[in-house]
N, C-alpha and C positions, 0 to 999 in steps of 0.2 A: 766223685770228689767230696760230695757232702754239701751241707747247708752253710752259706757264708756267715761269718761272725763279724763282730765289730772290728776285730784286729787282723783277721786272716780269711783265706778263701773257704775254710771250713773249720769245724771244731777240731778235727783230727790234725789239720795243718797247724792250728794254733797251739795244740799240745806239743807237737813235735818241735816247733820253733822255740817254745819256752824251754823245752828239755835241752835243746842244743845251746841256747843262750846261757843256760846254767852250767855249761861245759861238762855235761854228762855224756857218756858214750852213746851214740845213736846208731842203731842197726835197722835199716829200712829195706824191706823186701817187696818187690813188685812182680806181679804174676805175668808170665809170658805164655800162659796156657792157651791152647787153641779155643776159640769161641766163635759162634755163629756171627758173621759180620752184621746181620740184620739186628742183632741185640746190642751192638756197640753204639753208644752215644758219643759221636765224634767230638762235640764240644767238651764233654767231660773228659774224654780221653786226652784231648789236647792239654787240658788243665793238669791232668795227672803227669803227662810227659814233661810239661814245663816245671812242675814241682820237683820231679825226679832229677831233672838237670840242675835245678837250683840247689839241691841237697848234695850233689856230687862235690866231694872235697870237704864237706862239713860233717860228714859221718860216713858210716859204711853203707854203701848203696849197692844192692845186688838184685838180680832177677832169678826167677825159678819157673820151671815149666810143669811141675807136678808136686804132689804132697811129699813124696819120697825125696825129691830133689831139694825141696825147702828144708825138710828135716835134716838132711845130710849137711847142707850148707850152714844152717843155723847152728848145729852142734859144733862144726869146725870153727866158725867165726866166733862163737861165744867162748870157746876154749882159747882162741888166739887173743881175744880182747881181755879176758881175765888174766892170761899170762903176761901180756904187755903192761897192764895197769897195776896188777896187785902182787904177782909172785916176786919173791926175792927183794921186797922193798927194804932198803937199808943194808942188804947183804950182798946182792948180786951186782955184777958190773953193769954200767949204763949201756944203752945202745951205742953202736959204733959212731953214730953222728952226734951223740950227746943229747938227742931229742927223743920225744915219744914217737913211736911209729905212726906214720901218716894213716888216717882212716882209708884213704884211697888205696894204699899198698896192702892194707889188711883185706880189703874187699876184692882185690884182683885175684883171679884164678891163676893156677900154675901156668896154664897155656898163655894167658895174657902177659904174665911176667916174662915167660920165655921169649915171646915175640918182641916184647918191648926191649929187652936186653940185647937180643941179637940185632935188632934194627939199629940200636944206639951204637953198636960196634961196627956196623957196616959203613961203607964210604958215603952212601947216599942218605942213610937214615930213613929208608923206605920199607914198607911192608906191601908186597904185591898180593892182591886179592882177585882171584878169577872165579866167576860164577858161570858155569856152563850147564844150563838146563838142570839145575839142582845139585850137580856135583861141583865141589869147590876146590880150589887150590890156594894154599897159603905159602908164600915164598919170601925169603929175605936174601938178597944177593943171589948167590948160586945155590943156597941151601933151601931145600924144599921141606917145609914143616908139616904140610899135609899134601900128600900125593893125590891128584885128581883121579887117578886110576886105581888107587889102593886105599879105600876108606870105607868105614861103616857109617850108617846114618847117624849114629850117636857121636862119632868122632867129628863129623861135619857140623852137627849141632853145637858141640862143645867149642869148636873153633870159631863159629859164628858168634856165640855168646862171648867168647874171649875178646874178639875184635870189637864187638858192640860195647863192651866195658871200656876199652881204651878210647873209643870215640866219645862215649857219654861222659867220661871223666876228663876230657880235654887233653888227653895224652897223645892222640894222633888226630890228624885231619883226614876225613874220608867218609865213605858211606858204604852200606852193604846192599844197596838196591841193584847194583850191577858191578861188573869188574872195574877195579880202580887201583891206583897206587896211593897208599896211605903214607903220609909224611909225619914224622915225629914232631911234636911241638917242643918248645923250650921246657915246658912242664914235663913232657915225656922223657926228655934226656935227663932231667934232674931226678925223676922217679926211677929211671933205669940205674943211675949211679947209686941211689939209695938202696935199691934191691941188691946190687952187687956188694955194697958195704954190709948189709944185713947177712948175706950169705957167707961172707968172709968171717963175720963175727960168730955166726953159728958154727962154722967149721973149726974154729979155734978150740983146742982141748981145754 
């Protein structure tokens, strides 16, 4: 986390907080790469996790598991942020909601958006997550989004990352440590509606 300063938990946190307070676009990336457990400082890890949770909703918050993964996500998010904030100023049509795109929505992966929208349209508003000895299943109502018997390791990792995003951003309540039923929060339903509005606006000629 770093060395505490007079105003924040570390110099890095201080700079990020100042950046956000000045209403500048913040794009924060946290590594999920595998590491030897003996090298992990649990107290520092807890501080990082708490800071990550505190930033959700105040800027783009994303995780990556490799250099290539970071490079791909950063390029995509940077293009999205530039497009949302700078392209077509004074000439293009405003977003369907009449507001700037939420940092949370910009950060969500396509799979996270898919699960969120489908759950919002279901009767229960639930996402079923089943973890069976490493193989996982993701299901909404009767629709299976990830088949436990037909998946690659990468697909499973992508879906776990998508569900982790929804949890960390407060859009669903649940956990990934074991099988569970995740429930959409009010913020989750609102985000799903905005995703559908954005898709409709994009689809218009």
